[in-house]
KEVEX-815227 format. One record per residue (C-alpha): x negated, y negated, z; residue number from 1; residue in three letters. Coordinates in steps of 0.2 Angstrom, whole numbers, plus 5000, padded with zeros to 4 digits. Each point is the difference from the previous one (the first is absolute). Example, Ala and Ser with C-alpha at 12.3 -4.5 7.8 and 13.67 -1.06 7.14 Angstrom:
! residues 2
@px=4938; py=5022; pz=5039; num=1; residu=ALA
@px=4994; py=4983; pz=4997; num=2; residu=SER
//
This chain:
! residues 100
@px=4979; py=4930; pz=4981; num=1; residu=UNK
@px=5008; py=4990; pz=4986; num=2; residu=UNK
@px=4993; py=5013; pz=4987; num=3; residu=UNK
@px=5008; py=5014; pz=5009; num=4; residu=UNK
@px=5017; py=4992; pz=5004; num=5; residu=UNK
@px=5008; py=5005; pz=4983; num=6; residu=UNK
@px=4994; py=5018; pz=5002; num=7; residu=UNK
@px=5007; py=5002; pz=5018; num=8; residu=UNK
@px=5019; py=5001; pz=4995; num=9; residu=UNK
@px=5011; py=5012; pz=5009; num=10; residu=UNK
@px=5002; py=5010; pz=4984; num=11; residu=UNK
@px=4981; py=5002; pz=4998; num=12; residu=UNK
@px=4998; py=5004; pz=5018; num=13; residu=UNK
@px=5014; py=5013; pz=4999; num=14; residu=UNK
@px=4992; py=5007; pz=4984; num=15; residu=UNK
@px=4983; py=5002; pz=5008; num=16; residu=UNK
@px=5007; py=5008; pz=5015; num=17; residu=UNK
@px=5010; py=5013; pz=4990; num=18; residu=UNK
@px=4985; py=5004; pz=4989; num=19; residu=UNK
@px=4987; py=5001; pz=5014; num=20; residu=UNK
@px=5012; py=5012; pz=5010; num=21; residu=UNK
@px=5003; py=5011; pz=4985; num=22; residu=UNK
@px=4981; py=5001; pz=4997; num=23; residu=UNK
@px=4997; py=5004; pz=5019; num=24; residu=UNK
@px=5014; py=5013; pz=4999; num=25; residu=UNK
@px=4993; py=5008; pz=4984; num=26; residu=UNK
@px=4982; py=5000; pz=5007; num=27; residu=UNK
@px=5006; py=5010; pz=5015; num=28; residu=UNK
@px=5010; py=5012; pz=4989; num=29; residu=UNK
@px=4985; py=5002; pz=4988; num=30; residu=UNK
@px=4988; py=5003; pz=5014; num=31; residu=UNK
@px=5012; py=5014; pz=5008; num=32; residu=UNK
@px=5001; py=5008; pz=4983; num=33; residu=UNK
@px=4981; py=5000; pz=4998; num=34; residu=UNK
@px=4998; py=5007; pz=5017; num=35; residu=UNK
@px=5011; py=5014; pz=4997; num=36; residu=UNK
@px=4991; py=5004; pz=4983; num=37; residu=UNK
@px=4983; py=4999; pz=5009; num=38; residu=UNK
@px=4994; py=4986; pz=4989; num=39; residu=UNK
@px=4991; py=4984; pz=5003; num=40; residu=UNK
@px=5010; py=4988; pz=5011; num=41; residu=UNK
@px=5004; py=4982; pz=5001; num=42; residu=UNK
@px=4990; py=4993; pz=5014; num=43; residu=UNK
@px=5008; py=4995; pz=5017; num=44; residu=UNK
@px=4993; py=4983; pz=4998; num=45; residu=UNK
@px=5009; py=4998; pz=4983; num=46; residu=UNK
@px=5016; py=5005; pz=5008; num=47; residu=UNK
@px=4998; py=4988; pz=5014; num=48; residu=UNK
@px=4996; py=4986; pz=4988; num=49; residu=UNK
@px=5016; py=5003; pz=4991; num=50; residu=UNK
@px=5009; py=4999; pz=5016; num=51; residu=UNK
@px=4990; py=4984; pz=5006; num=52; residu=UNK
@px=5005; py=4992; pz=4983; num=53; residu=UNK
@px=5018; py=5001; pz=5005; num=54; residu=UNK
@px=5004; py=5018; pz=4997; num=55; residu=UNK
@px=5003; py=5005; pz=5018; num=56; residu=UNK
@px=5018; py=5004; pz=4997; num=57; residu=UNK
@px=4996; py=5011; pz=4985; num=58; residu=UNK
@px=4986; py=5008; pz=5009; num=59; residu=UNK
@px=5012; py=5005; pz=5015; num=60; residu=UNK
@px=5013; py=5006; pz=4988; num=61; residu=UNK
@px=4988; py=5011; pz=4991; num=62; residu=UNK
@px=4993; py=5007; pz=5016; num=63; residu=UNK
@px=5017; py=5005; pz=5005; num=64; residu=UNK
@px=5006; py=5007; pz=4984; num=65; residu=UNK
@px=4984; py=5009; pz=4995; num=66; residu=UNK
@px=4995; py=5005; pz=5018; num=67; residu=UNK
@px=4983; py=4993; pz=4996; num=68; residu=UNK
@px=4987; py=4992; pz=5012; num=69; residu=UNK
@px=5012; py=5001; pz=5015; num=70; residu=UNK
@px=4988; py=5006; pz=5013; num=71; residu=UNK
@px=4983; py=4995; pz=4992; num=72; residu=UNK
@px=4990; py=4989; pz=5012; num=73; residu=UNK
@px=4994; py=4987; pz=5000; num=74; residu=UNK
@px=5010; py=4997; pz=4984; num=75; residu=UNK
@px=5017; py=4999; pz=5009; num=76; residu=UNK
@px=4993; py=4988; pz=5012; num=77; residu=UNK
@px=4993; py=4989; pz=4986; num=78; residu=UNK
@px=5016; py=5000; pz=4991; num=79; residu=UNK
@px=5010; py=4996; pz=5015; num=80; residu=UNK
@px=4988; py=4985; pz=5003; num=81; residu=UNK
@px=5002; py=4994; pz=4983; num=82; residu=UNK
@px=5019; py=5001; pz=5001; num=83; residu=UNK
@px=5000; py=4991; pz=5017; num=84; residu=UNK
@px=4989; py=4986; pz=4993; num=85; residu=UNK
@px=5012; py=4998; pz=4986; num=86; residu=UNK
@px=5015; py=4998; pz=5012; num=87; residu=UNK
@px=4990; py=4987; pz=5010; num=88; residu=UNK
@px=4996; py=4991; pz=4984; num=89; residu=UNK
@px=5018; py=5000; pz=4994; num=90; residu=UNK
@px=5006; py=4994; pz=5017; num=91; residu=UNK
@px=4987; py=4986; pz=5000; num=92; residu=UNK
@px=5006; py=4995; pz=4982; num=93; residu=UNK
@px=5018; py=5000; pz=5005; num=94; residu=UNK
@px=4996; py=4989; pz=5015; num=95; residu=UNK
@px=4990; py=4988; pz=4989; num=96; residu=UNK
@px=5014; py=4999; pz=4988; num=97; residu=UNK
@px=5013; py=4996; pz=5013; num=98; residu=UNK
@px=4989; py=4987; pz=5007; num=99; residu=UNK
@px=4998; py=4991; pz=4983; num=100; residu=UNK
//
């Protein structure tokens, strides 16, 4: 953990979250554009991977703005599960930090 400590600054974490959410948002937008053009698409697995990496807010924002992947199952269920796991992880992290 000592090697990671200098990297885990609030500024670096914020930069990462902004970047990963931008990438997730863009991936959903690009996938929608490709779908409308009838071209080869970004895989659902890749879209879910961006959400899992921390881009859930960007994924949800893009779904709403682009009206993309809003009714597709099991994609929606998987995205909701990822977001729920992230909320639980954040709550656990917050509880751990309070107890320190």
